[in-house]
N, CA, C, O and the ligand as a Tripos MOL2 file, in Angstrom:
@<TRIPOS>MOLECULE
protein
  269   267    68     0     0
PROTEIN
NO_CHARGES

@<TRIPOS>ATOM
      1 N         -25.6460  -15.4840   -5.4060 N.3       1 MET1
      2 CA        -25.7190  -14.1980   -4.6930 C.3       1 MET1
      3 C         -24.4110  -13.4390   -4.8710 C.2       1 MET1
      4 O         -23.3960  -13.7590   -4.2520 O.2       1 MET1
      5 N         -24.4610  -12.4480   -5.7130 N.am      2 LYS2
      6 CA        -23.2440  -11.6860   -5.9950 C.3       2 LYS2
      7 C         -23.3240  -10.2980   -5.3620 C.2       2 LYS2
      8 O         -24.3940   -9.6960   -5.2660 O.2       2 LYS2
      9 N         -22.2040   -9.8300   -4.9510 N.am      3 PRO3
     10 CA        -22.1780   -8.4580   -4.4180 C.3       3 PRO3
     11 C         -22.4410   -7.4610   -5.5270 C.2       3 PRO3
     12 O         -22.0190   -7.6560   -6.6670 O.2       3 PRO3
     13 N         -23.1370   -6.3970   -5.1860 N.am      4 LYS4
     14 CA        -23.4640   -5.3930   -6.1910 C.3       4 LYS4
     15 C         -22.2380   -4.5670   -6.5610 C.2       4 LYS4
     16 O         -22.1000   -4.0950   -7.6890 O.2       4 LYS4
     17 N         -21.3630   -4.4080   -5.5920 N.am      5 CYS5
     18 CA        -20.2150   -3.5340   -5.8230 C.3       5 CYS5
     19 C         -19.2330   -4.1870   -6.7810 C.2       5 CYS5
     20 O         -19.0530   -5.4040   -6.7960 O.2       5 CYS5
     21 N         -18.6260   -3.3610   -7.5530 N.am      6 LYS6
     22 CA        -17.5670   -3.8280   -8.4410 C.3       6 LYS6
     23 C         -16.3530   -2.9260   -8.2830 C.2       6 LYS6
     24 O         -16.4570   -1.7190   -8.0680 O.2       6 LYS6
     25 N         -15.2130   -3.5610   -8.4000 N.am      7 CYS7
     26 CA        -13.9740   -2.8110   -8.2810 C.3       7 CYS7
     27 C         -13.7540   -1.9760   -9.5270 C.2       7 CYS7
     28 O         -14.3660   -2.2180  -10.5680 O.2       7 CYS7
     29 N         -12.8810   -0.9980   -9.4130 N.am      8 LYS8
     30 CA        -12.5950   -0.1550  -10.5710 C.3       8 LYS8
     31 C         -11.9730   -0.9560  -11.6910 C.2       8 LYS8
     32 O         -12.0330   -0.5580  -12.8540 O.2       8 LYS8
     33 N         -11.3670   -2.1000  -11.3420 N.am      9 CYS9
     34 CA        -10.7450   -2.9270  -12.3670 C.3       9 CYS9
     35 C         -11.7710   -3.8250  -13.0330 C.2       9 CYS9
     36 O         -11.4610   -4.5040  -14.0120 O.2       9 CYS9
     37 N         -13.0220   -3.8350  -12.4960 N.am     10 GLY10
     38 CA        -14.0660   -4.6050  -13.1380 C.3      10 GLY10
     39 C         -14.3760   -5.9040  -12.4390 C.2      10 GLY10
     40 O         -15.3810   -6.5520  -12.7310 O.2      10 GLY10
     41 N         -13.5070   -6.2890  -11.5070 N.am     11 GLU11
     42 CA        -13.7310   -7.5450  -10.7890 C.3      11 GLU11
     43 C         -14.7910   -7.3420   -9.7080 C.2      11 GLU11
     44 O         -14.8320   -6.2940   -9.0630 O.2      11 GLU11
     45 N         -15.6460   -8.3420   -9.5110 N.am     12 PRO12
     46 CA        -16.6380   -8.2550   -8.4380 C.3      12 PRO12
     47 C         -15.9460   -8.2980   -7.0830 C.2      12 PRO12
     48 O         -14.9390   -8.9840   -6.9040 O.2      12 PRO12
     49 N         -16.4980   -7.5590   -6.1430 N.am     13 ILE13
     50 CA        -15.9190   -7.5350   -4.8040 C.3      13 ILE13
     51 C         -16.5610   -8.6240   -3.9640 C.2      13 ILE13
     52 O         -17.7830   -8.7690   -3.9440 O.2      13 ILE13
     53 N         -15.7290   -9.3860   -3.2730 N.am     14 ALA14
     54 CA        -16.2420  -10.4540   -2.4180 C.3      14 ALA14
     55 C         -17.2250   -9.8750   -1.4150 C.2      14 ALA14
     56 O         -17.0030   -8.7940   -0.8690 O.2      14 ALA14
     57 N         -18.3070  -10.5930   -1.1740 N.am     15 ILE15
     58 CA        -19.3620  -10.1000   -0.2960 C.3      15 ILE15
     59 C         -18.8020   -9.7540    1.0750 C.2      15 ILE15
     60 O         -19.2150   -8.7800    1.7050 O.2      15 ILE15
     61 N         -17.8570  -10.5680    1.5250 N.am     16 GLY16
     62 CA        -17.2550  -10.3200    2.8370 C.3      16 GLY16
     63 C         -16.5230   -8.9940    2.8620 C.2      16 GLY16
     64 O         -16.5740   -8.2560    3.8460 O.2      16 GLY16
     65 N         -15.8470   -8.7050    1.7750 N.am     17 ARG17
     66 CA        -15.1030   -7.4420    1.6950 C.3      17 ARG17
     67 C         -16.0660   -6.2740    1.5710 C.2      17 ARG17
     68 O         -15.8790   -5.2270    2.1920 O.2      17 ARG17
     69 N         -17.1030   -6.4700    0.7550 N.am     18 ALA18
     70 CA        -18.0700   -5.3980    0.5420 C.3      18 ALA18
     71 C         -18.7480   -5.0270    1.8540 C.2      18 ALA18
     72 O         -18.9960   -3.8530    2.1300 O.2      18 ALA18
     73 N         -19.0410   -6.0400    2.6550 N.am     19 ARG19
     74 CA        -19.6920   -5.7690    3.9400 C.3      19 ARG19
     75 C         -18.7880   -4.9600    4.8560 C.2      19 ARG19
     76 O         -19.2450   -4.1450    5.6580 O.2      19 ARG19
     77 N         -17.4920   -5.2080    4.7130 N.am     20 LEU20
     78 CA        -16.5300   -4.4930    5.5510 C.3      20 LEU20
     79 C         -16.2930   -3.0790    5.0400 C.2      20 LEU20
     80 O         -15.6100   -2.2710    5.6690 O.2      20 LEU20
     81 N         -16.8770   -2.8070    3.8830 N.am     21 GLY21
     82 CA        -16.7640   -1.4490    3.3600 C.3      21 GLY21
     83 C         -15.6920   -1.2990    2.3110 C.2      21 GLY21
     84 O         -15.4000   -0.1880    1.8680 O.2      21 GLY21
     85 N         -15.1070   -2.3990    1.9120 N.am     22 TYR22
     86 CA        -14.0740   -2.3180    0.8790 C.3      22 TYR22
     87 C         -14.7070   -2.0050   -0.4710 C.2      22 TYR22
     88 O         -15.7580   -2.5420   -0.8210 O.2      22 TYR22
     89 N         -14.0610   -1.1460   -1.2030 N.am     23 MET23
     90 CA        -14.5610   -0.7910   -2.5280 C.3      23 MET23
     91 C         -13.6710   -1.3760   -3.6110 C.2      23 MET23
     92 O         -13.7640   -0.9930   -4.7780 O.2      23 MET23
     93 N         -12.8120   -2.3020   -3.2220 N.am     24 THR24
     94 CA        -11.8870   -2.8880   -4.1870 C.3      24 THR24
     95 C         -11.9240   -4.4020   -4.0800 C.2      24 THR24
     96 O         -12.3070   -4.9560   -3.0500 O.2      24 THR24
     97 N         -11.5210   -5.0630   -5.1560 N.am     25 CYS25
     98 CA        -11.4500   -6.5100   -5.1250 C.3      25 CYS25
     99 C         -10.2140   -6.9210   -4.3230 C.2      25 CYS25
    100 O          -9.4430   -6.0720   -3.8760 O.2      25 CYS25
    101 N         -10.0390   -8.2030   -4.1510 N.am     26 LEU26
    102 CA         -8.9480   -8.6640   -3.2930 C.3      26 LEU26
    103 C          -7.5680   -8.2430   -3.8130 C.2      26 LEU26
    104 O          -6.7760   -7.6990   -3.0430 O.2      26 LEU26
    105 N          -7.2580   -8.4760   -5.0890 N.am     27 PRO27
    106 CA         -5.9370   -8.0590   -5.5940 C.3      27 PRO27
    107 C          -5.6930   -6.5670   -5.4300 C.2      27 PRO27
    108 O          -4.6160   -6.1570   -4.9980 O.2      27 PRO27
    109 N          -6.6810   -5.7580   -5.7720 N.am     28 CYS28
    110 CA         -6.5170   -4.3110   -5.6530 C.3      28 CYS28
    111 C          -6.4200   -3.9230   -4.1810 C.2      28 CYS28
    112 O          -5.6050   -3.0790   -3.8080 O.2      28 CYS28
    113 N          -7.2470   -4.5370   -3.3560 N.am     29 GLY29
    114 CA         -7.2230   -4.2270   -1.9330 C.3      29 GLY29
    115 C          -5.8940   -4.6160   -1.3120 C.2      29 GLY29
    116 O          -5.3580   -3.9100   -0.4570 O.2      29 GLY29
    117 N          -5.3790   -5.7370   -1.7500 N.am     30 ASP30
    118 CA         -4.0990   -6.2140   -1.2130 C.3      30 ASP30
    119 C          -2.9850   -5.2530   -1.6070 C.2      30 ASP30
    120 O          -2.0670   -4.9840   -0.8320 O.2      30 ASP30
    121 N          -3.0880   -4.7500   -2.8130 N.am     31 ARG31
    122 CA         -2.0710   -3.8120   -3.2910 C.3      31 ARG31
    123 C          -2.1130   -2.5290   -2.4580 C.2      31 ARG31
    124 O          -1.0750   -1.9770   -2.0940 O.2      31 ARG31
    125 N          -3.3140   -2.0710   -2.1680 N.am     32 GLU32
    126 CA         -3.4450   -0.8690   -1.3530 C.3      32 GLU32
    127 C          -2.9320   -1.1310    0.0590 C.2      32 GLU32
    128 O          -2.2600   -0.2930    0.6610 O.2      32 GLU32
    129 N          -3.2670   -2.3250    0.5760 N.am     33 ALA33
    130 CA         -2.8610   -2.6490    1.9450 C.3      33 ALA33
    131 C          -1.3440   -2.6930    2.0580 C.2      33 ALA33
    132 O          -0.7750   -2.2720    3.0650 O.2      33 ALA33
    133 N          -0.7080   -3.1950    1.0400 N.am     34 ARG34
    134 CA          0.7550   -3.2590    1.0790 C.3      34 ARG34
    135 C           1.3510   -1.8720    1.1680 C.2      34 ARG34
    136 O           2.3220   -1.6410    1.8880 O.2      34 ARG34
    137 N           0.7670   -0.9650    0.4370 N.am     35 LYS35
    138 CA          1.2680    0.4050    0.4480 C.3      35 LYS35
    139 C           1.2590    0.9510    1.8580 C.2      35 LYS35
    140 O           2.1830    1.6520    2.2720 O.2      35 LYS35
    141 N           0.1900    0.6190    2.6090 N.am     36 MET36
    142 CA          0.0410    1.1700    3.9470 C.3      36 MET36
    143 C           0.9130    0.4110    4.9340 C.2      36 MET36
    144 O           1.4630    0.9950    5.8680 O.2      36 MET36
    145 N           1.0340   -0.8900    4.7200 N.am     37 ARG37
    146 CA          1.6560   -1.7350    5.7310 C.3      37 ARG37
    147 C           3.1830   -1.6520    5.6750 C.2      37 ARG37
    148 O           3.8550   -1.6470    6.7060 O.2      37 ARG37
    149 N           3.7040   -1.5880    4.4790 N.am     38 TRP38
    150 CA          5.1520   -1.6210    4.3430 C.3      38 TRP38
    151 C           5.7730   -0.3380    4.8510 C.2      38 TRP38
    152 O           5.2210    0.7510    4.6930 O.2      38 TRP38
    153 N           6.9260   -0.4910    5.4610 N.am     39 PRO39
    154 CA          7.6110    0.6930    5.9730 C.3      39 PRO39
    155 C           8.0300    1.6170    4.8390 C.2      39 PRO39
    156 O           8.6620    1.2050    3.8660 O.2      39 PRO39
    157 N           7.6590    2.8580    4.9970 N.am     40 VAL40
    158 CA          8.0190    3.8380    3.9790 C.3      40 VAL40
    159 C           8.9180    4.8880    4.6190 C.2      40 VAL40
    160 O           8.5590    5.5140    5.6160 O.2      40 VAL40
    161 N          10.0550    5.0590    4.0440 N.am     41 VAL41
    162 CA         11.0050    6.0240    4.5850 C.3      41 VAL41
    163 C          11.1170    7.1990    3.6340 C.2      41 VAL41
    164 O          11.3150    7.0370    2.4300 O.2      41 VAL41
    165 N          10.9880    8.3700    4.1980 N.am     42 SER42
    166 CA         11.1090    9.5540    3.3580 C.3      42 SER42
    167 C          12.5600    9.7610    2.9750 C.2      42 SER42
    168 O          13.4440    9.7950    3.8310 O.2      42 SER42
    169 N          12.7850    9.8930    1.7310 N.am     43 GLY43
    170 CA         14.1480   10.0820    1.2510 C.3      43 GLY43
    171 C          14.3860   11.5270    0.8890 C.2      43 GLY43
    172 O          14.4010   12.3930    1.7630 O.2      43 GLY43
    173 N          14.5670   11.7920   -0.3490 N.am     44 HIS44
    174 CA         14.8030   13.1630   -0.7890 C.3      44 HIS44
    175 C          13.4940   13.9320   -0.7590 C.2      44 HIS44
    176 O          12.4390   13.3730   -0.4600 O.2      44 HIS44
    177 N          13.5690   15.1660   -1.0580 N.am     45 LYS45
    178 CA         12.3940   16.0180   -0.9570 C.3      45 LYS45
    179 C          11.2360   15.4560   -1.7730 C.2      45 LYS45
    180 O          11.3830   15.0980   -2.9410 O.2      45 LYS45
    181 N          10.1010   15.3910   -1.1280 N.am     46 SER46
    182 CA          8.8580   14.9980   -1.7700 C.3      46 SER46
    183 C           8.9920   13.6920   -2.5470 C.2      46 SER46
    184 O           8.3300   13.4890   -3.5640 O.2      46 SER46
    185 N           9.8410   12.8300   -2.0630 N.am     47 SER47
    186 CA          9.9030   11.5220   -2.7010 C.3      47 SER47
    187 C          10.0900   10.4710   -1.6150 C.2      47 SER47
    188 O          10.7990   10.7000   -0.6360 O.2      47 SER47
    189 N           9.4730    9.3570   -1.7850 N.am     48 PHE48
    190 CA          9.6290    8.3070   -0.8130 C.3      48 PHE48
    191 C           9.5710    6.9650   -1.5180 C.2      48 PHE48
    192 O           9.0480    6.8460   -2.6260 O.2      48 PHE48
    193 N          10.1090    5.9760   -0.8660 N.am     49 PHE49
    194 CA         10.1210    4.6670   -1.4890 C.3      49 PHE49
    195 C           9.9600    3.6000   -0.4220 C.2      49 PHE49
    196 O          10.1450    3.8560    0.7680 O.2      49 PHE49
    197 N           9.6200    2.4220   -0.8590 N.am     50 VAL50
    198 CA          9.4080    1.3330    0.0780 C.3      50 VAL50
    199 C          10.7360    0.6510    0.3690 C.2      50 VAL50
    200 O          11.5010    0.3250   -0.5390 O.2      50 VAL50
    201 N          10.9860    0.4450    1.6460 N.am     51 VAL51
    202 CA         12.2360   -0.2030    2.0300 C.3      51 VAL51
    203 C          11.9790   -1.6860    2.2110 C.2      51 VAL51
    204 O          11.1900   -2.0970    3.0620 O.2      51 VAL51
    205 N          12.6440   -2.4640    1.4150 N.am     52 THR52
    206 CA         12.4660   -3.9040    1.5200 C.3      52 THR52
    207 C          13.6950   -4.5550    2.1170 C.2      52 THR52
    208 O          13.6530   -5.7090    2.5440 O.2      52 THR52
    209 N          14.7830   -3.8180    2.1450 N.am     53 ASN53
    210 CA         16.0310   -4.3640    2.6590 C.3      53 ASN53
    211 C          16.5030   -3.5320    3.8420 C.2      53 ASN53
    212 O          16.7300   -2.3300    3.7040 O.2      53 ASN53
    213 N          16.6530   -4.1630    5.0090 N.am     54 PRO54
    214 CA         17.0970   -3.4330    6.2040 C.3      54 PRO54
    215 C          18.4110   -2.7000    5.9760 C.2      54 PRO54
    216 O          18.6610   -1.6580    6.5830 O.2      54 PRO54
    217 N          19.2340   -3.2350    5.1150 N.am     55 GLU55
    218 CA         20.5190   -2.5810    4.8630 C.3      55 GLU55
    219 C          20.3270   -1.2000    4.2580 C.2      55 GLU55
    220 O          21.1430   -0.2990    4.4500 O.2      55 GLU55
    221 N          19.2210   -1.0520    3.5180 N.am     56 ASP56
    222 CA         18.9560    0.2530    2.9340 C.3      56 ASP56
    223 C          18.7530    1.2980    4.0270 C.2      56 ASP56
    224 O          19.1560    2.4540    3.8920 O.2      56 ASP56
    225 N          18.1190    0.8630    5.1090 N.am     57 LEU57
    226 CA         17.8810    1.7800    6.2140 C.3      57 LEU57
    227 C          19.2010    2.2380    6.8170 C.2      57 LEU57
    228 O          19.3830    3.4190    7.1130 O.2      57 LEU57
    229 N          20.1160    1.2960    6.9950 N.am     58 GLN58
    230 CA         21.3880    1.6240    7.6110 C.3      58 GLN58
    231 C          22.1730    2.5930    6.7290 C.2      58 GLN58
    232 O          22.9430    3.4220    7.2140 O.2      58 GLN58
    233 N          21.9590    2.4660    5.4460 N.am     59 GLN59
    234 CA         22.6570    3.3830    4.5450 C.3      59 GLN59
    235 C          22.0220    4.7620    4.5570 C.2      59 GLN59
    236 O          22.6780    5.7780    4.3270 O.2      59 GLN59
    237 N          20.7570    4.7650    4.8250 N.am     60 LEU60
    238 CA         20.0490    6.0390    4.7850 C.3      60 LEU60
    239 C          20.3590    6.9180    5.9910 C.2      60 LEU60
    240 O          20.5860    8.1200    5.8550 O.2      60 LEU60
    241 N          20.3640    6.3080    7.1640 N.am     61 ASN61
    242 CA         20.4840    7.0940    8.3930 C.3      61 ASN61
    243 C          21.7020    8.0160    8.4420 C.2      61 ASN61
    244 O          21.5570    9.2050    8.7290 O.2      61 ASN61
    245 N          22.8980    7.4930    8.1670 N.am     62 PRO62
    246 CA         24.0720    8.3720    8.2330 C.3      62 PRO62
    247 C          24.0110    9.4900    7.2140 C.2      62 PRO62
    248 O          24.6120   10.5480    7.4030 O.2      62 PRO62
    249 N          23.2930    9.2570    6.1460 N.am     63 LYS63
    250 CA         23.2280   10.2560    5.0770 C.3      63 LYS63
    251 C          22.3030   11.4170    5.4240 C.2      63 LYS63
    252 O          22.3080   12.4630    4.7740 O.2      63 LYS63
    253 N          21.5160   11.1970    6.4620 N.am     64 ARG64
    254 CA         20.4890   12.1930    6.7710 C.3      64 ARG64
    255 C          21.1320   13.5570    7.0550 C.2      64 ARG64
    256 O          22.0060   13.6780    7.9130 O.2      64 ARG64
    257 N          20.7020   14.5350    6.3490 N.am     65 VAL65
    258 CA         21.2610   15.8730    6.5230 C.3      65 VAL65
    259 C          20.1610   16.8240    6.9680 C.2      65 VAL65
    260 O          19.0750   16.8580    6.3900 O.2      65 VAL65
    261 N          20.4610   17.5880    7.9980 N.am     66 GLY66
    262 CA         19.4540   18.5210    8.5100 C.3      66 GLY66
    263 C          19.3230   19.7270    7.6020 C.2      66 GLY66
    264 O          20.2230   20.0550    6.8280 O.2      66 GLY66
    265 N          18.1800   20.3730    7.7190 N.am     67 GLY67
    266 CA         17.9960   21.6050    6.9600 C.3      67 GLY67
    267 C          17.4290   21.3100    5.6080 C.2      67 GLY67
    268 O          17.2040   22.2280    4.8190 O.2      67 GLY67
    269 ZN         -9.7320   -4.6100   -8.5360 Zn       68 ZN68
@<TRIPOS>BOND
     1     1     2 1
     2     2     3 1
     3     3     4 2
     4     3     5 am
     5     5     6 1
     6     6     7 1
     7     7     8 2
     8     7     9 am
     9     9    10 1
    10    10    11 1
    11    11    12 2
    12    11    13 am
    13    13    14 1
    14    14    15 1
    15    15    16 2
    16    15    17 am
    17    17    18 1
    18    18    19 1
    19    19    20 2
    20    19    21 am
    21    21    22 1
    22    22    23 1
    23    23    24 2
    24    23    25 am
    25    25    26 1
    26    26    27 1
    27    27    28 2
    28    27    29 am
    29    29    30 1
    30    30    31 1
    31    31    32 2
    32    31    33 am
    33    33    34 1
    34    34    35 1
    35    35    36 2
    36    35    37 am
    37    37    38 1
    38    38    39 1
    39    39    40 2
    40    39    41 am
    41    41    42 1
    42    42    43 1
    43    43    44 2
    44    43    45 am
    45    45    46 1
    46    46    47 1
    47    47    48 2
    48    47    49 am
    49    49    50 1
    50    50    51 1
    51    51    52 2
    52    51    53 am
    53    53    54 1
    54    54    55 1
    55    55    56 2
    56    55    57 am
    57    57    58 1
    58    58    59 1
    59    59    60 2
    60    59    61 am
    61    61    62 1
    62    62    63 1
    63    63    64 2
    64    63    65 am
    65    65    66 1
    66    66    67 1
    67    67    68 2
    68    67    69 am
    69    69    70 1
    70    70    71 1
    71    71    72 2
    72    71    73 am
    73    73    74 1
    74    74    75 1
    75    75    76 2
    76    75    77 am
    77    77    78 1
    78    78    79 1
    79    79    80 2
    80    79    81 am
    81    81    82 1
    82    82    83 1
    83    83    84 2
    84    83    85 am
    85    85    86 1
    86    86    87 1
    87    87    88 2
    88    87    89 am
    89    89    90 1
    90    90    91 1
    91    91    92 2
    92    91    93 am
    93    93    94 1
    94    94    95 1
    95    95    96 2
    96    95    97 am
    97    97    98 1
    98    98    99 1
    99    99   100 2
   100    99   101 am
   101   101   102 1
   102   102   103 1
   103   103   104 2
   104   103   105 am
   105   105   106 1
   106   106   107 1
   107   107   108 2
   108   107   109 am
   109   109   110 1
   110   110   111 1
   111   111   112 2
   112   111   113 am
   113   113   114 1
   114   114   115 1
   115   115   116 2
   116   115   117 am
   117   117   118 1
   118   118   119 1
   119   119   120 2
   120   119   121 am
   121   121   122 1
   122   122   123 1
   123   123   124 2
   124   123   125 am
   125   125   126 1
   126   126   127 1
   127   127   128 2
   128   127   129 am
   129   129   130 1
   130   130   131 1
   131   131   132 2
   132   131   133 am
   133   133   134 1
   134   134   135 1
   135   135   136 2
   136   135   137 am
   137   137   138 1
   138   138   139 1
   139   139   140 2
   140   139   141 am
   141   141   142 1
   142   142   143 1
   143   143   144 2
   144   143   145 am
   145   145   146 1
   146   146   147 1
   147   147   148 2
   148   147   149 am
   149   149   150 1
   150   150   151 1
   151   151   152 2
   152   151   153 am
   153   153   154 1
   154   154   155 1
   155   155   156 2
   156   155   157 am
   157   157   158 1
   158   158   159 1
   159   159   160 2
   160   159   161 am
   161   161   162 1
   162   162   163 1
   163   163   164 2
   164   163   165 am
   165   165   166 1
   166   166   167 1
   167   167   168 2
   168   167   169 am
   169   169   170 1
   170   170   171 1
   171   171   172 2
   172   171   173 am
   173   173   174 1
   174   174   175 1
   175   175   176 2
   176   175   177 am
   177   177   178 1
   178   178   179 1
   179   179   180 2
   180   179   181 am
   181   181   182 1
   182   182   183 1
   183   183   184 2
   184   183   185 am
   185   185   186 1
   186   186   187 1
   187   187   188 2
   188   187   189 am
   189   189   190 1
   190   190   191 1
   191   191   192 2
   192   191   193 am
   193   193   194 1
   194   194   195 1
   195   195   196 2
   196   195   197 am
   197   197   198 1
   198   198   199 1
   199   199   200 2
   200   199   201 am
   201   201   202 1
   202   202   203 1
   203   203   204 2
   204   203   205 am
   205   205   206 1
   206   206   207 1
   207   207   208 2
   208   207   209 am
   209   209   210 1
   210   210   211 1
   211   211   212 2
   212   211   213 am
   213   213   214 1
   214   214   215 1
   215   215   216 2
   216   215   217 am
   217   217   218 1
   218   218   219 1
   219   219   220 2
   220   219   221 am
   221   221   222 1
   222   222   223 1
   223   223   224 2
   224   223   225 am
   225   225   226 1
   226   226   227 1
   227   227   228 2
   228   227   229 am
   229   229   230 1
   230   230   231 1
   231   231   232 2
   232   231   233 am
   233   233   234 1
   234   234   235 1
   235   235   236 2
   236   235   237 am
   237   237   238 1
   238   238   239 1
   239   239   240 2
   240   239   241 am
   241   241   242 1
   242   242   243 1
   243   243   244 2
   244   243   245 am
   245   245   246 1
   246   246   247 1
   247   247   248 2
   248   247   249 am
   249   249   250 1
   250   250   251 1
   251   251   252 2
   252   251   253 am
   253   253   254 1
   254   254   255 1
   255   255   256 2
   256   255   257 am
   257   257   258 1
   258   258   259 1
   259   259   260 2
   260   259   261 am
   261   261   262 1
   262   262   263 1
   263   263   264 2
   264   263   265 am
   265   265   266 1
   266   266   267 1
   267   267   268 2
@<TRIPOS>SUBSTRUCTURE
     1 MET1         2 RESIDUE 1 A MET
     2 LYS2         6 RESIDUE 1 A LYS
     3 PRO3        10 RESIDUE 1 A PRO
     4 LYS4        14 RESIDUE 1 A LYS
     5 CYS5        18 RESIDUE 1 A CYS
     6 LYS6        22 RESIDUE 1 A LYS
     7 CYS7        26 RESIDUE 1 A CYS
     8 LYS8        30 RESIDUE 1 A LYS
     9 CYS9        34 RESIDUE 1 A CYS
    10 GLY10       38 RESIDUE 1 A GLY
    11 GLU11       42 RESIDUE 1 A GLU
    12 PRO12       46 RESIDUE 1 A PRO
    13 ILE13       50 RESIDUE 1 A ILE
    14 ALA14       54 RESIDUE 1 A ALA
    15 ILE15       58 RESIDUE 1 A ILE
    16 GLY16       62 RESIDUE 1 A GLY
    17 ARG17       66 RESIDUE 1 A ARG
    18 ALA18       70 RESIDUE 1 A ALA
    19 ARG19       74 RESIDUE 1 A ARG
    20 LEU20       78 RESIDUE 1 A LEU
    21 GLY21       82 RESIDUE 1 A GLY
    22 TYR22       86 RESIDUE 1 A TYR
    23 MET23       90 RESIDUE 1 A MET
    24 THR24       94 RESIDUE 1 A THR
    25 CYS25       98 RESIDUE 1 A CYS
    26 LEU26      102 RESIDUE 1 A LEU
    27 PRO27      106 RESIDUE 1 A PRO
    28 CYS28      110 RESIDUE 1 A CYS
    29 GLY29      114 RESIDUE 1 A GLY
    30 ASP30      118 RESIDUE 1 A ASP
    31 ARG31      122 RESIDUE 1 A ARG
    32 GLU32      126 RESIDUE 1 A GLU
    33 ALA33      130 RESIDUE 1 A ALA
    34 ARG34      134 RESIDUE 1 A ARG
    35 LYS35      138 RESIDUE 1 A LYS
    36 MET36      142 RESIDUE 1 A MET
    37 ARG37      146 RESIDUE 1 A ARG
    38 TRP38      150 RESIDUE 1 A TRP
    39 PRO39      154 RESIDUE 1 A PRO
    40 VAL40      158 RESIDUE 1 A VAL
    41 VAL41      162 RESIDUE 1 A VAL
    42 SER42      166 RESIDUE 1 A SER
    43 GLY43      170 RESIDUE 1 A GLY
    44 HIS44      174 RESIDUE 1 A HIS
    45 LYS45      178 RESIDUE 1 A LYS
    46 SER46      182 RESIDUE 1 A SER
    47 SER47      186 RESIDUE 1 A SER
    48 PHE48      190 RESIDUE 1 A PHE
    49 PHE49      194 RESIDUE 1 A PHE
    50 VAL50      198 RESIDUE 1 A VAL
    51 VAL51      202 RESIDUE 1 A VAL
    52 THR52      206 RESIDUE 1 A THR
    53 ASN53      210 RESIDUE 1 A ASN
    54 PRO54      214 RESIDUE 1 A PRO
    55 GLU55      218 RESIDUE 1 A GLU
    56 ASP56      222 RESIDUE 1 A ASP
    57 LEU57      226 RESIDUE 1 A LEU
    58 GLN58      230 RESIDUE 1 A GLN
    59 GLN59      234 RESIDUE 1 A GLN
    60 LEU60      238 RESIDUE 1 A LEU
    61 ASN61      242 RESIDUE 1 A ASN
    62 PRO62      246 RESIDUE 1 A PRO
    63 LYS63      250 RESIDUE 1 A LYS
    64 ARG64      254 RESIDUE 1 A ARG
    65 VAL65      258 RESIDUE 1 A VAL
    66 GLY66      262 RESIDUE 1 A GLY
    67 GLY67      266 RESIDUE 1 A GLY
    68 ZN68       269 GROUP 0 **** ****
């Protein structure tokens, strides 16, 4: 019994995931989830990056310039 849905990468989607409404396989879904879960700090204009090191945050805050 295979799920009908297939991920864009071609991998079949686990039935459990498909039932939950996921349209991606586990690796792709995990990648998307990381994007949402990880803290993202806005840096320069229209650019942002994932902060993996708390020290990066401390460096960012003092640099923050208004306007
Ligand atoms: Zn996939």
